[in-house]
C-alpha positions as CSV (number, residue, x, y, z in Angstrom):
1,X,-11.6,-0.5,21.0
2,X,-9.4,-3.6,20.7
3,X,-9.3,-6.3,18.0
4,X,-10.4,-9.2,20.2
5,X,-13.9,-9.4,18.6
6,X,-12.9,-8.6,15.0
7,X,-9.9,-10.9,14.5
8,X,-10.8,-14.3,13.0
9,X,-9.6,-17.9,13.2
10,X,-10.6,-18.4,9.5
11,X,-7.5,-18.2,7.4
12,X,-5.5,-20.1,4.7
13,X,-2.4,-21.8,6.0
14,X,0.4,-23.5,4.1
15,X,3.6,-25.3,5.2
16,X,7.1,-24.0,4.2
17,X,7.4,-27.1,2.1
18,X,4.4,-26.3,-0.1
19,X,5.1,-25.8,-3.9
20,X,4.9,-22.2,-5.0
21,X,2.7,-23.3,-7.9
22,X,0.1,-24.3,-5.4
23,X,0.4,-21.0,-3.6
24,X,-0.1,-19.1,-6.9
25,X,-3.2,-21.1,-7.7
26,X,-4.5,-20.4,-4.2
27,X,-4.3,-16.7,-4.8
28,X,-6.0,-17.2,-8.2
29,X,-8.9,-19.3,-6.8
30,X,-9.6,-17.6,-3.5
31,X,-8.2,-14.1,-3.8
32,X,-7.0,-14.1,-0.1
33,X,-5.3,-11.0,1.3
34,X,-2.4,-13.2,2.5
35,X,-1.5,-16.7,3.4
36,X,-0.1,-17.7,6.8
37,X,3.0,-19.9,6.5
38,X,3.9,-22.4,9.2
39,X,6.7,-24.8,9.8
40,X,5.5,-28.0,11.5
41,X,2.7,-26.0,12.9
42,X,4.8,-23.1,14.1
43,X,4.2,-19.6,12.6
44,X,6.9,-18.5,10.1
45,X,5.4,-15.6,8.2
46,X,2.8,-14.2,5.8
47,X,2.9,-14.3,2.0
48,X,1.1,-11.6,0.1
49,X,0.0,-11.7,-3.5
50,X,2.3,-8.8,-4.3
51,X,5.3,-10.8,-3.0
52,X,4.4,-13.8,-5.1
53,X,3.9,-11.7,-8.2
54,X,7.2,-9.9,-7.7
55,X,9.2,-13.0,-7.0
56,X,11.0,-15.0,-9.7
57,X,10.7,-18.2,-7.8
58,X,9.7,-21.2,-10.0
59,X,6.5,-23.1,-9.4
60,X,8.4,-26.1,-8.2
61,X,10.3,-24.2,-5.6
62,X,9.1,-24.3,-2.0
63,X,7.4,-21.6,0.0
64,X,10.5,-21.5,2.3
65,X,12.3,-19.6,-0.5
66,X,10.2,-16.5,0.1
67,X,10.0,-16.7,3.9
68,X,13.2,-15.1,5.1
69,X,14.1,-12.9,8.1
70,X,15.5,-10.3,5.7
71,X,12.3,-9.7,3.8
72,X,11.4,-6.0,3.4
73,X,8.1,-6.0,5.1
74,X,7.5,-8.9,7.5
75,X,3.9,-8.9,8.8
76,X,3.8,-7.8,12.4
77,X,2.7,-10.2,15.2
78,X,-0.3,-8.7,16.9
79,X,-1.7,-9.4,20.3
80,X,-5.4,-10.3,20.3
81,X,-6.1,-7.5,22.8
82,X,-4.2,-4.8,20.8
83,X,-5.8,-1.4,20.1
84,X,-7.5,-0.9,16.7
85,X,-5.5,2.2,16.0
86,X,-2.2,0.6,16.8
87,X,-3.1,-2.4,14.7
88,X,-3.9,-0.2,11.8
89,X,-0.5,1.5,12.2
90,X,1.4,-1.8,12.3
91,X,-0.4,-3.1,9.1
92,X,0.5,0.1,7.3
93,X,4.1,0.2,8.4
94,X,4.6,-3.4,7.4
95,X,2.7,-2.9,4.1
96,X,0.4,-5.8,5.0
97,X,-3.2,-6.5,4.4
98,X,-3.3,-9.3,6.9
99,X,-1.3,-10.1,10.0
100,X,-1.2,-13.0,12.5
101,X,-2.9,-12.6,15.8
102,X,-1.4,-14.2,18.9
103,X,-2.9,-15.1,22.3
104,X,-0.6,-16.2,25.1
105,X,2.2,-16.4,22.5
106,X,0.3,-18.9,20.4
107,X,-1.0,-18.3,16.9
108,X,-4.7,-17.6,17.4
109,X,-5.9,-16.3,14.0
110,X,-5.5,-13.3,11.7
111,X,-6.7,-9.7,11.5
112,X,-7.4,-8.0,8.1
113,X,-7.7,-4.4,7.0
114,X,-11.3,-5.2,6.0
115,X,-12.2,-6.3,9.5
116,X,-10.8,-3.0,10.9
117,X,-12.6,-0.8,8.4
118,X,-15.9,-2.6,9.0
119,X,-15.5,-2.1,12.7
120,X,-15.0,1.7,12.4
121,X,-17.3,2.3,9.5
122,X,-19.7,4.6,11.3
123,X,-16.9,6.9,12.4
124,X,-15.8,7.5,8.9
125,X,-18.6,9.9,8.2
126,X,-16.4,12.6,9.7
127,X,-13.9,12.3,6.8
128,X,-14.3,13.1,3.1
129,X,-12.4,11.6,0.2
130,X,-10.7,15.0,-0.1
131,X,-9.2,14.6,3.4
132,X,-7.3,11.4,2.7
133,X,-7.0,10.5,-1.0
134,X,-3.6,10.4,-2.8
135,X,-3.3,12.9,-5.7
136,X,-1.3,12.7,-8.9
137,X,-1.6,9.0,-9.5
138,X,0.8,7.0,-11.7
139,X,-1.0,6.2,-14.9
140,X,-0.5,4.0,-18.0
141,X,-1.8,4.2,-21.6
142,X,-4.0,1.4,-23.0
143,X,-1.3,0.4,-25.5
144,X,1.4,0.0,-22.8
145,X,2.5,-3.6,-22.2
146,X,2.0,-5.7,-19.1
147,X,5.7,-5.6,-18.5
148,X,5.6,-1.8,-18.1
149,X,2.7,-2.2,-15.7
150,X,4.7,-4.6,-13.5
151,X,7.6,-2.2,-13.5
152,X,5.3,0.7,-12.4
153,X,3.7,-1.4,-9.7
154,X,7.2,-2.3,-8.3
155,X,8.8,1.1,-8.7
156,X,6.0,3.1,-7.1
157,X,5.0,0.4,-4.6
158,X,1.3,0.7,-5.5
159,X,-1.3,-2.0,-6.1
160,X,-3.4,-0.3,-8.9
161,X,-2.8,1.8,-11.9
162,X,-5.4,4.0,-13.8
163,X,-5.4,3.4,-17.5
164,X,-6.0,6.3,-19.9
165,X,-6.9,6.3,-23.6
166,X,-5.1,8.4,-26.2
167,X,-7.2,11.4,-25.2
168,X,-6.1,11.2,-21.6
169,X,-9.5,10.0,-20.3
170,X,-9.9,7.2,-17.7
171,X,-11.0,4.0,-19.4
172,X,-9.8,1.3,-17.0
173,X,-7.7,0.2,-14.0
174,X,-5.3,-2.7,-13.6
175,X,-4.3,-4.2,-10.3
176,X,-1.7,-6.5,-8.9
177,X,-4.3,-9.2,-8.7
178,X,-5.3,-8.7,-12.4
179,X,-1.7,-9.3,-13.5
180,X,-1.1,-12.2,-11.1
181,X,-4.3,-13.8,-12.4
182,X,-3.2,-13.3,-16.1
183,X,0.3,-14.6,-15.5
184,X,-0.9,-17.7,-13.6
185,X,-3.5,-18.4,-16.3
186,X,-1.0,-18.1,-19.1
187,X,1.7,-20.1,-17.4
188,X,-0.7,-23.0,-16.9
189,X,-1.0,-23.2,-20.7
190,X,2.7,-23.5,-21.4
191,X,5.2,-26.3,-21.2
192,X,8.6,-26.0,-19.6
193,X,10.3,-25.6,-23.0
194,X,8.0,-22.8,-24.0
195,X,8.2,-20.9,-20.7
196,X,10.9,-18.3,-21.5
197,X,9.7,-17.2,-24.9
198,X,6.1,-17.2,-23.7
199,X,6.9,-15.0,-20.7
200,X,8.5,-12.5,-23.1
201,X,5.3,-12.4,-25.1
202,X,3.2,-12.0,-22.0
203,X,5.1,-8.9,-21.0
204,X,4.3,-7.3,-24.4
205,X,0.5,-7.9,-24.2
206,X,-1.3,-4.5,-24.1
207,X,-2.6,-3.6,-20.7
208,X,-5.9,-2.9,-22.5
209,X,-6.4,-6.7,-22.8
210,X,-6.6,-7.3,-19.0
211,X,-7.7,-4.0,-17.5
212,X,-11.0,-3.7,-15.6
213,X,-13.6,-1.5,-17.3
214,X,-15.8,0.4,-16.6
215,X,-14.1,1.9,-13.5
216,X,-15.7,2.5,-10.1
217,X,-15.0,6.1,-9.1
218,X,-15.7,8.5,-6.3
219,X,-15.4,12.2,-5.9
220,X,-13.7,14.5,-3.4
221,X,-17.0,15.5,-1.6
222,X,-18.0,12.0,-0.8
223,X,-17.5,10.7,2.7
224,X,-14.8,8.2,3.5
225,X,-17.7,6.0,4.8
226,X,-19.3,6.0,1.4
227,X,-16.1,5.2,-0.4
228,X,-15.3,2.3,2.0
229,X,-18.8,0.9,1.7
230,X,-18.3,0.8,-2.1
231,X,-14.9,-0.9,-1.7
232,X,-16.3,-3.5,0.8
233,X,-19.4,-4.2,-1.2
234,X,-17.6,-4.6,-4.5
235,X,-14.5,-6.2,-3.0
236,X,-12.2,-3.4,-4.3
237,X,-9.1,-2.3,-2.5
238,X,-9.3,1.2,-4.0
239,X,-11.3,3.6,-6.1
240,X,-10.3,6.2,-8.7
241,X,-11.1,9.8,-7.7
242,X,-12.6,12.1,-10.3
243,X,-14.2,15.5,-10.4
244,X,-17.8,15.4,-9.5
245,X,-18.9,16.6,-13.0
246,X,-16.6,14.4,-15.1
247,X,-15.7,10.8,-14.3
248,X,-13.4,10.6,-17.3
249,X,-10.6,12.6,-15.6
250,X,-8.7,10.8,-12.9
251,X,-7.2,13.2,-10.3
252,X,-6.3,10.7,-7.6
253,X,-6.8,7.3,-5.9
254,X,-8.3,6.4,-2.5
255,X,-7.5,3.0,-1.1
256,X,-8.3,1.1,2.1
257,X,-4.7,1.8,3.2
258,X,-5.4,5.6,2.9
259,X,-8.4,5.2,5.2
260,X,-6.4,3.1,7.7
261,X,-3.7,5.7,7.7
262,X,-6.3,8.4,8.7
263,X,-7.3,6.2,11.7
264,X,-3.8,6.5,13.1
265,X,-3.7,10.3,13.1
266,X,-3.0,11.6,16.6
267,X,-3.5,14.8,18.5
268,X,0.0,14.8,19.9
269,X,2.2,17.9,19.6
270,X,4.9,16.2,17.5
271,X,4.3,15.6,13.8
272,X,2.5,12.3,13.0
273,X,4.9,10.4,10.8
274,X,4.1,6.9,9.3
275,X,6.8,4.7,7.7
276,X,5.9,1.9,5.3
277,X,8.5,-0.9,5.2
278,X,10.0,0.4,8.4
279,X,12.2,-2.8,8.7
280,X,14.4,-1.4,5.9
281,X,15.8,1.4,8.1
282,X,19.5,0.9,8.4
283,X,21.6,3.9,9.5
284,X,18.6,6.2,10.2
285,X,15.9,5.9,12.8
286,X,12.3,6.8,13.0
287,X,13.2,9.7,15.3
288,X,15.8,10.9,12.8
289,X,13.2,10.8,9.9
290,X,10.7,12.7,12.0
291,X,13.1,15.4,13.0
292,X,14.3,15.9,9.4
293,X,10.8,16.3,8.1
294,X,9.9,18.6,11.0
295,X,12.9,20.8,10.2
296,X,11.7,21.3,6.6
297,X,8.1,22.1,7.9
298,X,9.4,24.6,10.5
299,X,11.1,26.7,7.8
300,X,7.7,27.6,6.5
301,X,5.6,28.7,9.4
302,X,2.6,29.2,7.2
303,X,2.5,25.5,6.3
304,X,0.5,23.3,8.6
305,X,1.5,19.6,8.3
306,X,-1.1,17.2,9.5
307,X,0.5,14.0,8.5
308,X,3.6,12.6,6.9
309,X,4.0,9.3,5.1
310,X,7.4,7.9,4.3
311,X,7.5,4.8,2.0
312,X,10.7,2.8,1.3
313,X,11.0,0.2,-1.4
314,X,14.0,-1.9,-2.4
315,X,15.4,-2.5,-5.9
316,X,17.5,-5.5,-7.0
317,X,20.6,-3.3,-7.8
318,X,23.2,-3.3,-5.1
319,X,26.5,-1.5,-4.4
320,X,29.0,-3.4,-2.3
321,X,26.1,-5.3,-0.8
322,X,23.9,-2.3,-0.1
323,X,20.6,-2.3,-2.0
324,X,19.3,0.6,-4.1
325,X,16.4,2.0,-2.1
326,X,13.6,4.3,-3.3
327,X,12.0,6.7,-0.8
328,X,8.8,8.7,-1.2
329,X,7.8,11.3,1.3
330,X,4.3,12.6,1.2
331,X,3.0,15.4,3.4
332,X,-0.6,16.3,4.0
333,X,-0.8,20.0,4.7
334,X,-3.4,22.7,5.0
335,X,-2.9,23.5,1.3
336,X,-3.0,20.0,0.0
337,X,-0.4,17.3,-0.6
338,X,3.2,17.7,-1.4
339,X,5.7,14.9,-2.1
340,X,9.4,14.2,-2.8
341,X,10.9,11.0,-4.2
342,X,14.5,9.9,-4.4
343,X,16.8,6.9,-4.7
344,X,20.1,6.0,-3.0
345,X,22.1,3.1,-1.8
346,X,20.6,2.3,1.6
347,X,17.5,3.8,3.2
348,X,19.2,6.8,4.7
349,X,20.7,7.9,1.3
350,X,17.3,7.4,-0.4
351,X,15.6,9.4,2.3
352,X,18.0,12.3,2.0
353,X,17.5,12.6,-1.7
354,X,13.8,12.5,-1.3
355,X,13.9,15.1,1.5
356,X,15.8,17.5,-0.7
357,X,13.2,17.2,-3.5
358,X,10.4,17.5,-0.9
359,X,11.9,20.8,0.3
360,X,12.0,22.2,-3.2
361,X,8.4,21.3,-3.7
362,X,7.4,22.8,-0.3
363,X,8.7,26.2,-1.5
364,X,5.6,26.2,-3.8
365,X,3.4,26.1,-0.7
366,X,4.5,29.4,0.7
367,X,1.8,32.0,1.3
368,X,-0.8,29.6,2.5
369,X,-3.3,30.5,5.2
370,X,-3.7,28.6,8.4
371,X,-6.5,26.1,8.5
372,X,-6.8,24.0,11.7
373,X,-10.5,23.4,11.4
374,X,-10.1,20.3,9.3
375,X,-7.7,18.7,11.8
376,X,-9.8,19.5,14.8
377,X,-13.0,18.1,13.3
378,X,-11.2,14.9,12.1
379,X,-9.5,14.2,15.4
380,X,-12.6,14.8,17.5
381,X,-14.5,12.3,15.5
382,X,-11.7,9.7,15.3
383,X,-11.0,10.0,19.1
384,X,-14.4,8.4,19.7
385,X,-13.0,5.1,18.5
């Protein structure tokens, strides 16, 4: 299946000379997944809501300030005849929800994660939430400030955070969009002279005041199709995962990105490794990352690794021009998920620290029993795409 019939010509476009204030208002009013940026009609890039939120560009600045060749995760240019699986992979690796589609080297339209998920919905009955969700989510307390939420979203490169009360029970969720909406709304109320002090006060506002509640949840035994249908129907990018008998206890998160990642699983002999923000690789290659993770997995013959996800994110801090990079490695194995996170100056150093921590955590998976049934069933169904 290719994307020829699921890509669309309907998208929001702005010129590089557009004010950032107008772009922020566009995200507030229309909640688009991304905005196509052009320069005199020629494609320049895509702006996501997360990029706008994380930037410190003033409202009077031009969009051009955020469209740079060195950006961490430039949206991929996708051919209109591209395969659905390859398109899903490119969206994940560039950390994008929307990407430009080209035909005969001309901008034709866009493809979104929603369009892909809708196209493959019937095939998702083969997967359960347990197969693809992310465990051990990063959480916040109701009393924590918005500033802490922003730091968590940046540090962990996530788009949503479960909110817990003083008893540790799930009471709400806050997303990147919720915070962007709040910041835009509050900034519109202030004058230039008030902006600095008012921003400080905004960061101290309890997350309880802007979180979404009640929370839409799902359980491990639900199918991926059921979870995606809920997300599409309610316009959610993710759901909290709870035990079937107690929706107050959050044990994980499932997002549209998790489902897209499952679509890219292959039946090739080498390990399936996916890299988010692949453009940040400096002195290390995709092949080097794959080999290093494979070396760790091979030390423990009883551990079956179905999929590896490596995510890079860049901090502002630099050492002699080299940015501080956080790397998270997450393996999906026949005994569940195992992860390692580390930081270092440059992608390779961050990866090596994360790999060391991953290996320590893998030690806890010794003694597992082989279980290839899950992988076989999953792949047989997905290969029908």
